[in-house]
C-alpha positions in Angstrom: -21.4 11.1 -2.9 -17.6 11.2 -3.1 -14.6 9.3 -4.4 -12.6 7.9 -1.5 -9.2 6.3 -2.1 -7.1 5.2 0.8 -3.6 3.8 1.1 -2.6 2.6 4.6 1.1 2.5 5.3 3.1 1.3 8.3 3.5 4.7 9.9 1.1 6.9 7.9 -2.1 6.8 5.9 -2.9 8.6 2.6 -6.5 9.5 1.9 -7.7 11.0 -1.4 -11.1 12.4 -1.8 -13.1 14.9 -4.0 -15.4 17.6 -2.6 -18.8 17.0 -4.3 -21.7 16.8 -1.9 -24.9 14.8 -2.5 -28.2 15.9 -1.1 -30.4 12.9 -0.1 -33.6 15.0 -0.1 -33.2 16.0 -3.7 -31.2 13.2 -5.1 -28.8 15.7 -6.5 -25.3 17.1 -6.1 -25.6 20.6 -4.7 -22.4 22.0 -3.2 -18.6 21.7 -2.8 -16.9 21.2 0.6 -14.5 18.9 2.4 -15.8 15.4 2.9 -13.1 14.3 5.3 -13.3 14.9 9.1 -10.2 14.7 11.3 -10.7 12.8 14.5 -7.9 14.2 16.7 -8.6 12.1 19.9 -8.1 8.9 17.9 -5.6 10.3 15.4 -7.8 9.2 12.6 -9.6 10.5 9.5 -13.2 9.9 8.6 -14.5 9.9 5.0 -17.8 8.6 3.6 -19.8 8.1 0.5 -23.3 9.2 0.6 -25.4 12.2 1.6 -23.8 15.3 3.2 -25.7 14.8 6.4 -24.2 11.4 7.1 -20.6 12.5 7.7 -21.2 14.9 10.6 -23.4 12.4 12.4 -20.7 9.7 12.2 -18.0 12.2 13.2 -20.0 13.2 16.2 -20.5 9.6 17.3 -16.7 8.9 17.0 -15.7 12.1 18.8 -18.1 11.3 21.7 -17.0 7.7 22.0 -14.6 6.6 24.6 -12.1 5.3 22.0 -8.5 6.5 22.7 -6.9 5.2 19.5 -7.7 4.1 15.9 -7.5 0.5 17.1 -10.2 1.0 19.8 -12.3 3.1 17.4 -12.2 0.4 14.7 -13.5 -2.1 17.2 -16.6 -0.1 18.1 -17.3 1.8 14.9 -19.5 -0.9 13.2 -22.0 -0.8 16.1 -21.9 3.0 16.4 -22.5 3.6 12.8 -24.9 0.7 12.4 -27.1 2.4 15.0 -27.7 5.2 12.5 -29.5 2.9 10.1 -28.1 5.0 7.2 -25.5 2.6 5.7 -27.9 0.6 3.6 -26.5 2.2 0.4 -23.5 4.2 1.6 -20.0 3.6 3.0 -17.8 5.0 5.7 -14.0 4.7 6.2 -12.1 5.5 9.3 -8.3 5.3 8.9 -5.3 6.1 11.1 -1.6 5.6 10.7 -1.1 1.9 10.1 -4.7 0.7 10.3 -8.4 1.4 10.2 -11.8 0.1 9.1 -13.9 0.3 6.0 -17.7 -0.3 6.5 -19.2 -1.2 3.2 -22.7 -0.5 2.0 -25.0 -2.9 3.8 -22.7 -3.1 6.8 -19.9 -5.5 5.7 -16.7 -4.6 7.6 -13.1 -4.6 6.2 -10.3 -4.2 8.8 -7.4 -2.2 7.2 -3.7 -2.9 7.8 -0.5 -1.7 6.2 -0.8 -2.2 2.5 -4.6 -2.0 2.4 -6.0 0.1 -0.5 -9.6 1.2 -0.5 -11.5 2.6 -3.5 -15.2 3.7 -3.4 -15.4 3.7 -7.2 -13.9 1.0 -9.3 -11.1 2.0 -11.7 -8.3 0.5 -13.8 -5.8 3.0 -12.4 -4.0 2.1 -9.2 -2.5 4.1 -6.4 1.3 3.9 -6.9 3.2 4.1 -3.5 6.3 5.4 -5.4 4.3 8.1 -7.2 1.4 9.0 -4.9 0.3 12.4 -6.0 0.3 11.8 -9.8 -1.2 8.3 -9.5 -4.0 9.6 -7.3 -4.9 12.3 -9.7 -5.0 9.8 -12.6 -7.1 7.5 -10.5 -9.6 10.1 -9.5 -9.7 11.6 -13.1 -10.8 8.1 -14.3 -13.4 7.9 -11.4 -14.7 11.3 -12.4 -15.1 10.3 -16.0 -16.7 6.9 -15.3 -19.1 7.9 -12.5 -20.2 11.4 -13.3 -20.3 12.3 -9.6 -16.7 13.3 -8.8 -16.5 17.1 -8.5 -14.5 20.0 -7.1 -10.9 19.1 -6.0 -8.7 16.1 -5.6 -7.6 16.4 -2.0 -4.7 14.5 -0.4 -5.0 14.0 3.3 -1.8 12.7 5.0 -2.0 11.4 8.5 1.0 10.5 10.7 1.1 10.1 14.5 0.6 13.6 15.9 0.4 15.1 12.4 -2.4 15.7 9.8 -2.2 17.8 6.7 -4.3 18.4 3.5 -3.0 19.3 0.1 -5.0 20.0 -3.0 -3.5 18.0 -5.8 -5.9 19.1 -8.6 -8.8 21.5 -9.0 -11.3 20.7 -11.7 -12.6 24.3 -11.4 -16.2 23.1 -10.8 -18.4 25.6 -9.1 -21.7 25.2 -7.3 -23.6 26.6 -10.3 -22.1 24.0 -12.6 -22.9 21.0 -10.4 -26.2 22.0 -8.8 -28.9 19.7 -10.0 -26.5 17.1 -11.4 -27.9 13.7 -11.0 -26.0 11.5 -8.5 -25.5 7.7 -8.9 -24.2 7.3 -5.3 -26.9 4.8 -4.4 -25.9 2.6 -7.3 -22.3 1.9 -6.1 -22.5 -1.7 -5.0 -19.4 -2.0 -2.7 -16.0 -0.8 -1.8 -12.9 -2.2 -3.5 -10.4 -3.3 -0.8 -7.1 -4.6 -2.0 -3.5 -5.1 -0.9 -0.5 -3.3 -2.3 3.2 -3.3 -1.3 4.0 -0.3 0.9 7.2 -1.5 2.6 9.4 -4.5 2.8 8.8 -7.1 5.4 11.3 -7.5 8.2 14.7 -8.2 6.8 15.7 -11.8 7.4 19.3 -12.6 7.9 20.2 -16.0 6.6 23.3 -18.2 6.7 26.1 -17.8 4.2 26.6 -20.1 1.2 23.8 -22.2 -0.2 20.6 -21.9 1.9 16.9 -21.6 1.6 14.1 -19.0 2.4 10.4 -19.7 2.6 7.5 -17.4 1.9 4.7 -16.9 4.5 1.4 -18.8 4.8 -0.9 -16.0 5.8 -2.6 -15.5 2.4 -0.4 -12.6 1.2 2.7 -13.7 -0.7 5.7 -11.8 -1.9 6.5 -11.9 -5.6 9.7 -9.9 -5.4 12.7 -11.2 -3.5 15.8 -9.1 -3.0 19.0 -10.9 -2.2 21.9 -8.8 -0.9 25.3 -10.5 -0.6 28.0 -8.8 1.5 31.4 -10.2 0.4 35.2 -9.6 0.6 37.5 -10.5 -2.3 41.2 -11.3 -1.6 43.7 -11.5 -4.4 47.2 -12.8 -3.7 48.9 -11.6 -6.8 48.5 -8.9 -9.5 47.2 -11.5 -11.9 44.6 -12.8 -9.5 41.0 -12.6 -10.6 37.7 -14.3 -10.1 33.9 -14.3 -10.5 31.3 -14.6 -7.8 28.0 -16.0 -9.0 24.8 -15.6 -6.9 21.6 -17.4 -8.0 18.1 -17.9 -6.6 16.2 -21.0 -7.5 12.6 -22.1 -6.8 12.4 -25.4 -5.0 12.0 -28.2 -5.7 12.1 -27.5 -9.5 15.4 -25.7 -9.3 14.1 -23.1 -11.8 16.3 -20.0 -11.6 14.2 -17.0 -10.8 17.1 -14.5 -10.4 20.9 -14.2 -10.6 23.8 -11.9 -10.7 27.6 -12.0 -11.1 30.5 -9.9 -9.9 34.0 -9.9 -11.4 37.1 -9.1 -9.3 40.8 -8.7 -10.3 44.1 -7.7 -8.8 45.7 -8.2 -5.4 44.5 -7.1 -2.0 41.1 -6.9 -0.3 38.1 -5.6 -2.2 34.8 -5.5 -0.3 31.6 -5.6 -2.4 27.9 -5.8 -2.3 26.2 -8.1 -4.9 22.4 -7.6 -5.3 19.9 -10.0 -7.0 16.3 -9.0 -7.8 14.4 -12.3 -8.1 10.8 -12.1 -9.4 8.2 -14.9 -9.1 4.6 -13.8 -9.8 3.4 -17.4 -9.0 4.7 -17.5 -5.5 2.3 -19.2 -3.1 2.1 -20.1 0.6 5.3 -21.6 2.1 7.2 -21.6 -1.2 10.9 -22.4 -0.8 13.8 -20.9 -2.6 17.5 -21.8 -2.5 20.2 -19.1 -2.6 23.6 -20.2 -3.9 27.0 -18.5 -4.0 29.8 -19.8 -6.1 33.3 -18.3 -6.5 35.7 -19.4 -9.3 39.1 -17.9 -9.6 41.7 -17.8 -12.4 45.3 -16.8 -12.5 47.0 -16.7 -9.1 45.0 -17.9 -6.1 42.1 -15.7 -5.0 39.3 -16.1 -2.4 36.0 -14.5 -1.8 34.5 -14.6 1.7 30.7 -14.2 2.2 30.1 -12.0 5.2 26.3 -12.2 5.1 23.3 -12.7 2.9 20.2 -10.7 3.5 16.8 -11.1 2.0 13.8 -8.8 1.7 10.4 -10.2 0.7 8.0 -7.6 -0.8 4.3 -8.4 -0.4 2.6 -7.1 -3.5 -0.5 -9.3 -3.9 -3.3 -10.6 -1.7 
């Protein structure tokens, strides 16, 4: 048995695992060792929950397959592993940079993509993309306390194209003598938890200047954070020129304001500026529209503000 926690990114994958090994013959934990196998030919990592003998068998099948990439391996892995007839109560995860596959106990398959998070033991703590090492240790410490089968070290495996490394984030200072004979509840874990987290912004969308609209996607994963970036140029004609640029984001069709920001200018001459708005809408759904408005009001001598561009970034954070 082991705790497996995976975060798939766009160009890399992070896999966190402990090192406790479960002996299916005795029903006990009996030693400490790595439970992650690198698969160089497919630039992937294999991890599994279950008896020690299961991992090497899966790794051998993967290495002897004709798969040339993680994509090809993900397509054939369910049939390969299913042929072992050992996944009735155990799980296997094969992940590469940007994708992979998680095969749940009983054979259910989850295809992994950027933002996918996998946990083999349920927990309240989450993997935080902005604080990976510390959040992973907190998560696995909770899994250790709740399950009683997480032992040895918290290992962090980082996989990028052409690069694989392992770092020990935490050592619980368990030793074989302290875990040998400990009861394992590996067979009682019902299923993997597969979720979706934000790992990077979606493609930046350039939109027209002035009042305009943006629309969320319709694929089942919706952003709840919208960043608006307004590139503008203030021009004051006299020393007493001044003005305020107001930027607002409203949810359509209710016109509810979900974000806004203002920038004050004064004096003569040209003053380039970037105005940023962080709009949050936790209730965003499929094809939700938002309007972005810019309004410049001047006082004193005449002043103008030219909008060069408005850029939006939609952050997918929920599934």
